[in-house]
C-alpha positions, 0 to 999 in steps of 0.5 A: 489495470491500476496504478499507485505510488508505493506505500509502506505497510499499505492500507486495505484500500490499496490492497483492494485496488491491487486485487481488483486489477489484472496488472498493477503499476507502482508509480515509483517515478513520481515525486515523494510526498513529505508527510504522505503515506509512502514512508509511514502507516498506522497499526492498531494499539490497545489505545490510539493507533500507532504511527510507524514512520520510516525516516528518509534522508532529506534531499531535494523537494522534487526527489522521486520516490525511487530516489529516496534513501532510508535513514538507517542511522536511526533505529527504525527497524527495531522500533517498528518490529517491537511495535508489531511484535510486542505492543500491537500484535503479540496476542493477535490470533495469527501473529505466530502464522506470519511472525517469521516473514515479518521478522525476516523483513525487519532483519534485512537491510533497506537502502531505497524507500521504494524497495522497502515499500514494495517489499511490504506490499508483496508480503501483505499480498502473499499473506492475503493470497493476492497474485496480481503482477506488479510492474515498476513505472521506472522500468517501463521507460521514460514518460514526459507527461504529468498527472493524468497525462502520465497515467494515460501514457503508462496505461497505453504503454502497458496496453491497458484499455481500462484504468481502475482509479481510487475514489480520492482521485475524483477531484483531480483526475481528468478522464477525458485525457485518458479517453484520448489514449483509448482508456476508460476510467473505472472508480474503485468505490472502496468499502472498508470491511469491519472485522474483529480486532483482538485488542478492541471491543466490537463497538470500538473498530478502528478503520484505515489501518495498514492491511497487516491489521486485517491479516493478523486478526483474520488470517486465511480469511482476510481476502474473503473479508475484503472481498465480501465488503466489496460485494456490498457496493 
């Protein structure tokens, strides 16, 4: 089992984490991070990567992700779709294969940031062929813990015995807290795949983009590309 905050157009490390899990919990009940990745991500351009940011209504500093409202007074959907459809991926090998689903995403009205972020994650999961069940922490009950204690309580509620954790959590995750709940920690040790990017040369690969970059460049091979890189660990 694994857990993570919902991210808009999430990067490959998050999709790898979902693929490696038997269940995945979206932590929509934790604090929204300003200047984090919950409402933005990079996609490829012919030059520098393009940062797509979903504007949110300013609220309290302790707003949960589930509380954040998209600022639809700004024309972000038009800007993001044009960036994908015209500037970044119009000439990618598999744009036409996934164009309709991407178009539909940006034709819908989105009020809650969490709903939008999870919808983009589900879209990428479908594209890659990942069928891991997604759960929402906010629908699993109230949890009094914080940080490692919160993760342990959610895992225990779900009946998990092992939690897969991203490498970035090594500095702050407390495995002994999870062990008190009978839960072992396994580290992801994510290895980023290298694949052809249509607008760039073979020596000019840009990592850590949204997973949509892998999908639109490699199509039905995307999941195999992701898993082959993992097998090299």
